[in-house]
Phi, psi and omega in degrees: 000145181295155183305313182295319179296320179295320179294321178295318179300312179299314181300313181298317180295320178298311180301311182298314183291316181298320176292316182298318182274355181052049188292132175294153180305316184298319181289315179299316182292328177297316181290314181298320179297316179300315181289323178299312180296318181297315182291320178297317179299318179296318180294321180294338176294333187257335181199150174261352181267077182252131178304147183305322182290346174260328183289322187237159175299148176281140181293144175260146188261356182264151174280131177296143175283144177274129178277132179274347178235153176262152178218156183276109181298323179299321178295318178296318180293330178290342184267358182289155180270103183298328179294316178298318179299316179297322180296314179294318179300315179295319179301316180296311181302312182296318180296317179299320179289312181302314185277351184049050185290146170293143181301320181295322177294315180297319179295323177299317177296316181296322179296323179293321177293318179302317180297314178301313183290320178297323177297315180292320179295327181293341180268354181286129179248003179195171184296327180299325181288339176294336181260011173291150179299146174294125180263121182250116179299151181302325184268012181278000000 
């Protein structure tokens, strides 16, 4: 399948599953972060000439909200649903294999998701908001 078609397939599957499972921001971001790091590491094995938009996180334009309370991140991480995380992780792996996607194409998709999630995480002012559903814009 052509690169653009594979990227659309991955994007559609991610949107559908994340919406279907009503995945919290923290869980979605954990999986996307893992895949972003994995794909970047794989790409670096083959070349050091990686475009800036694939090598680094995209800047977010919003000011982070200041949290008035502190919370234990480890406690929040202990509350994630490992089954949902595994399902999303498996969907990504299977799609990449089925579509035989280029690592750079897959990384581009992950970077766009990472940007969306980092923007949403920057607005969290407490642990409860980390478990808010991932909001996917209609034009995403």
